[in-house]
N, C-alpha and C positions, 0 to 999 in steps of 0.2 A: 504494500500500500504506500502511496506517495501523497503527501500533502504539500501545498504551496501557500506561502503567505508573504506578502510584500513587507510586512512588519512582524514582530514577534511579541505581541502583547501577552499578558498573563492568560487571557482567555484562550488564545491559540495554543499556548504552551500546555494548558490543561487538556484541550482536545487531543493534542498529540499524545499526552500521557495516557489518556483514556482509550484511544482507538489504535494506537500503534503498539509495536512490540515493547517489552519492558524497557529496552534501551534503544530508543529511536536515534537515528543519525541526523544531525542538523547540519545542513550545508549553508554557509553564509557567503554571499557574493558581495564584495566590498567590505565596509566596516560595520561593526555592530554599534559603533558610537553614532548616535543620532545627532547630527549637527547640520545646520543650514549652510548652504553654499554661499560664501561671502561675495561671490561674483554676481549673485542674483539679487536684484532689488525687488521687494514685494511691497505693493501699495494696496491697502485695504481701505475702501471708502464706503460708507453707508449713505445712500442717496434716496431721495424721493423717486418713485417710478418715472415721473415726467422728466427728471433731470439726468437719468442714466445715459441715454443715447448721446446727448450733447457732451456730457463729461467724458464718455469713452472716446468720442471723436477728438476731443481736446487733448486727452492723454496720448492717443495714437499720434496726433500731430506733433506733440512735444517729444515723445520718446522713439517714434518709429519713422520720423520724416526722412532721415537719411537711409532708412532700411538697413542700417548696420546693426541694429538691436533686434533681438527676437522678443516678441510680446506674446504672452499666453493669457487668454481671457477665460475665466471660469464663469459658467452660468449654471443655474440650478437644474434646469430641465432641457432635454433634447429639443423640444419645441422652441424654447427660448434661444438656443444656439442657432437654429434655422432663422429665426426672426432677426437676430443680431447680424448674422451673415448677410441676409438680404438687405438690411439697412445699410451696412457698410458697402456692399456692392453697388447700391444706388448712388452713394456719395462718391 
């Protein structure tokens, strides 16, 4: 049996102990130390629904104008991702 987890929280550890052999083998790719990449800037803003599109466009103009930066935009739902994509394509 094989289990995969991007993280190793206590709940996943308990599942492994419950369903795997008495001595499961844990394979770690990278470091087990959870640390943010210092080369990545994260901006979190809470906005009114009406202000989100204009603020996103303003941030993209500021940080992605030269297209030398990579920008990752998170949305809550797949439907919202399609709406944001359509809005950006129109502009």
